[in-house]
C-alpha positions in Angstrom: 0.0 0.0 0.0 2.9 2.4 0.8 4.3 1.9 -2.7 0.9 2.4 -4.3 0.2 5.6 -2.4 3.8 6.9 -3.1 3.3 6.3 -6.8 0.0 8.1 -6.7 1.8 10.9 -4.9 4.4 11.1 -7.8 1.6 11.0 -10.4 -0.2 13.9 -8.7 2.9 15.9 -8.1 4.0 15.5 -11.7 0.6 16.4 -13.1 0.4 19.4 -10.8 3.9 20.6 -11.9 2.9 20.3 -15.5 -0.3 22.3 -15.0 1.5 24.8 -12.8 4.1 25.2 -15.6 1.3 25.9 -18.1 -0.3 28.4 -15.7 3.0 30.2 -15.1 3.1 31.1 -18.8 0.0 33.4 -18.2 0.3 34.4 -14.6 2.9 35.5 -12.1 4.4 33.0 -9.6 2.6 34.6 -6.7 -0.8 34.4 -8.5 -0.2 30.7 -9.3 1.0 29.8 -5.8 -1.7 31.7 -3.9 -4.5 30.4 -6.1 -3.2 26.8 -6.0 -2.9 27.0 -2.2 -6.4 28.2 -1.6 -8.0 26.0 -4.3 -6.5 23.0 -2.5 -7.1 24.2 1.1 -10.8 25.2 1.0 -12.3 21.9 -0.1 -9.9 20.0 2.1 -11.0 22.1 5.1 -14.6 21.0 4.5 -13.9 17.2 4.3 -11.0 17.0 6.9 -13.3 16.5 9.9 -14.8 13.5 8.2 -11.4 11.9 7.4 -9.2 12.6 10.4 -9.7 10.5 13.5 -7.7 12.8 15.7 -5.6 16.0 15.6 -3.4 18.0 17.9 -1.9 21.5 18.0 1.6 19.9 17.4 0.4 18.4 14.1 -1.1 21.7 13.0 2.1 23.6 13.8 4.2 21.1 12.0 1.9 21.2 9.0 2.0 25.0 9.0 5.8 25.1 9.1 6.0 22.4 6.4 3.7 24.6 4.2 6.0 27.6 4.7 9.2 25.8 3.8 7.5 24.0 0.9 6.4 27.4 -0.6 9.8 28.8 0.1 11.4 25.9 -1.8 9.0 26.4 -4.7 9.7 30.1 -4.8 13.4 29.5 -5.0 12.8 26.9 -7.7 10.9 29.3 -9.9 13.6 32.0 -9.3 16.4 29.5 -10.0 14.9 28.1 -13.2 14.4 31.6 -14.5 18.0 32.5 -13.8 19.3 29.2 -15.0 20.9 27.2 -16.2 18.1 24.7 -15.7 20.4 21.7 -16.6 22.3 22.4 -13.4 19.7 23.9 -11.1 16.9 21.3 -11.5 19.0 18.2 -10.8 20.6 19.6 -7.7 17.2 20.6 -6.3 15.7 17.2 -7.1 18.6 15.2 -5.6 18.7 17.2 -2.4 14.9 16.9 -2.0 15.2 13.1 -2.3 18.3 12.6 -0.2 17.3 14.8 2.7 14.3 12.7 3.8 16.5 9.5 3.6 19.0 11.1 6.0 16.2 12.3 8.2 14.6 8.9 8.4 17.9 7.1 9.2 18.6 9.6 12.0 15.1 8.8 13.4 15.9 5.1 13.4 14.5 3.8 10.1 16.2 0.6 8.9 16.3 -0.5 5.3 17.3 -3.8 3.7 19.9 -4.1 1.0 17.3 -4.2 -1.8 15.6 -1.0 -0.5 19.0 0.8 -0.5 19.7 -0.4 -4.0 16.2 0.8 -5.1 16.8 4.2 -3.4 20.2 4.5 -5.2 18.6 3.7 -8.6 15.8 6.2 -7.8 18.2 9.0 -7.0 20.0 8.4 -10.3 16.7 8.3 -12.1 15.6 11.6 -10.6 18.9 13.2 -11.7 18.6 12.0 -15.2 14.9 13.0 -15.5 15.6 16.5 -14.1 18.7 17.3 -16.1 18.9 18.7 -19.5 21.9 19.0 -21.9 23.9 22.2 -21.6 26.8 23.8 -23.3 30.3 23.3 -22.1 30.9 27.0 -21.6 28.0 27.7 -19.3 29.1 29.7 -16.3 27.4 29.0 -13.0 27.5 31.4 -10.1 27.8 30.3 -6.5 24.5 31.9 -5.7 22.7 29.6 -8.2 24.2 26.6 -6.5 23.1 27.9 -3.1 19.6 28.5 -4.3 19.3 25.1 -5.8 20.5 23.5 -2.5 18.1 25.6 -0.5 15.2 24.8 -2.8 15.9 21.1 -2.5 16.3 21.5 1.3 12.9 23.2 1.4 11.2 20.3 -0.4 13.1 17.7 1.6 12.2 19.4 4.9 8.6 19.6 3.8 8.5 15.8 3.4 10.4 15.3 6.7 8.2 17.6 8.8 5.0 16.0 7.5 6.5 12.6 8.5 6.6 13.8 12.1 2.9 14.4 12.3 0.4 11.8 13.4 -0.9 9.8 10.5 -4.3 9.7 12.1 -4.5 13.5 11.9 -4.3 13.6 8.1 -5.2 15.8 6.3 -5.2 18.5 8.9 -1.5 19.2 8.6 -1.9 19.8 4.9 -4.8 22.2 5.6 -2.6 24.1 8.1 0.3 24.2 5.6 -1.9 25.5 2.7 -3.4 28.3 4.8 -0.1 29.4 6.3 1.5 29.5 2.8 -1.5 31.4 1.4 -1.3 33.9 4.2 2.3 34.6 3.6 1.8 34.9 -0.2 -1.1 37.3 0.3 1.1 39.5 2.6 3.9 39.5 0.0 1.4 40.4 -2.8 0.0 43.2 -0.8 3.4 44.5 0.0 4.5 44.4 -3.6 1.1 45.5 -4.8 0.7 42.5 -7.1 -2.7 41.5 -8.3 -3.7 38.2 -6.8 -6.8 37.3 -8.8 -6.0 35.7 -12.2 -8.1 37.2 -15.0 -8.3 33.9 -17.1 -6.8 30.4 -17.4 -8.6 29.0 -14.3 -8.8 25.4 -15.4 -5.1 24.7 -15.3 -4.9 26.5 -11.9 -7.7 24.6 -10.4 -6.3 21.3 -11.8 -2.9 22.2 -10.3 -4.4 23.0 -6.9 -6.3 19.7 -6.8 -3.3 17.6 -7.9 -0.8 19.2 -5.6 -3.1 19.0 -2.5 -4.1 15.5 -3.4 -0.4 14.6 -3.7 0.3 16.0 -0.2 -2.6 14.0 1.3 -1.5 10.8 -0.5 2.0 11.3 0.9 0.7 11.5 4.4 -1.3 8.4 4.1 1.6 6.6 2.4 3.6 7.2 5.7 1.0 5.1 7.5 2.3 2.0 5.7 5.9 2.8 4.9 9.1 4.5 6.1 10.0 8.1 5.1 13.0 7.3 2.9 11.4 5.0 0.3 8.1 7.0 0.3 9.9 10.3 -0.3 12.1 8.9 -3.1 9.2 7.3 -4.9 7.2 10.6 -4.5 10.2 12.4 -5.9 10.0 10.5 -9.2 7.3 13.0 -10.3 9.6 14.4 -13.1 8.8 11.2 -15.0 5.1 12.2 -15.0 5.8 15.8 -16.0 8.0 14.5 -18.9 5.4 12.1 -20.1 2.6 14.7 -20.0 4.8 17.2 -21.9 5.3 14.5 -24.5 1.6 13.6 -24.8 0.0 17.1 -24.4 2.6 19.4 -25.8 4.3 17.0 -28.2 7.8 17.5 -26.7 10.3 14.9 -27.8 11.6 12.2 -25.4 15.4 12.2 -25.6 17.4 9.1 -25.0 18.5 10.6 -21.7 14.8 10.9 -20.5 14.0 7.4 -21.7 16.9 6.1 -19.6 15.6 8.1 -16.6 12.1 6.6 -17.1 13.6 3.1 -17.0 15.4 3.9 -13.8 12.2 5.3 -12.3 10.2 2.1 -13.1 13.1 0.0 -11.7 12.9 1.9 -8.5 9.2 1.2 -8.1 9.7 -2.5 -8.8 12.7 -2.9 -6.4 11.0 -1.1 -3.5 7.6 -2.7 -4.3 9.0 -6.2 -4.2 11.1 -5.7 -1.0 
């Protein structure tokens, strides 16, 4: 069940990233992030009392902090990808976001078998391949870009890790707290910068992104009921495979040999962890 829910998480994260990328072509990052946060939070707020069996202030605080570091990571990701080069920024972010939860889990006492460790290693390699793009030999990379990539990955990894510290019986309340804390900060930033929050058009991709992203967070929490943080986080971090496939199907983007190899590694990871 943990593998199934982790794969669902990756599918939803990948779909949400694809729809978020489409939305970002028409709207500012703050508009996209704020709308997505609220679109996901409001329906979840309504149904959460019927799903959660218990909750605590500790879970809500952890969820709120997780939401803030997650949004910070996403903001750094947008900024870094805009500054480039993507071929260097994206892989660093993806690798750190996958490795950090593994380290966190081990420090908390998680134990993995040899097959799991091999599957995790294959998964990290697959994430790198899927996230990377060819770049020229003479591309110069500033130290600030490296730092931002590391911080973005740390934000995503810390998001996963903090959610793992909440009680699984409280799901999805930590996600609700995280969504509203992130939305509140984004609204304050928009008011300070006098940025329009309400998108004028293109609502369908935004709504789809909000549903997918929130659904992925909820699926991740439920996956932790059945599995350990490291394997769950790595499987969830295989979302670039979904984004790549959607770009191929919807936008007609070509699948390079590099991406095909990455997809093979991703599928191998699912099989290795699933059969362990």
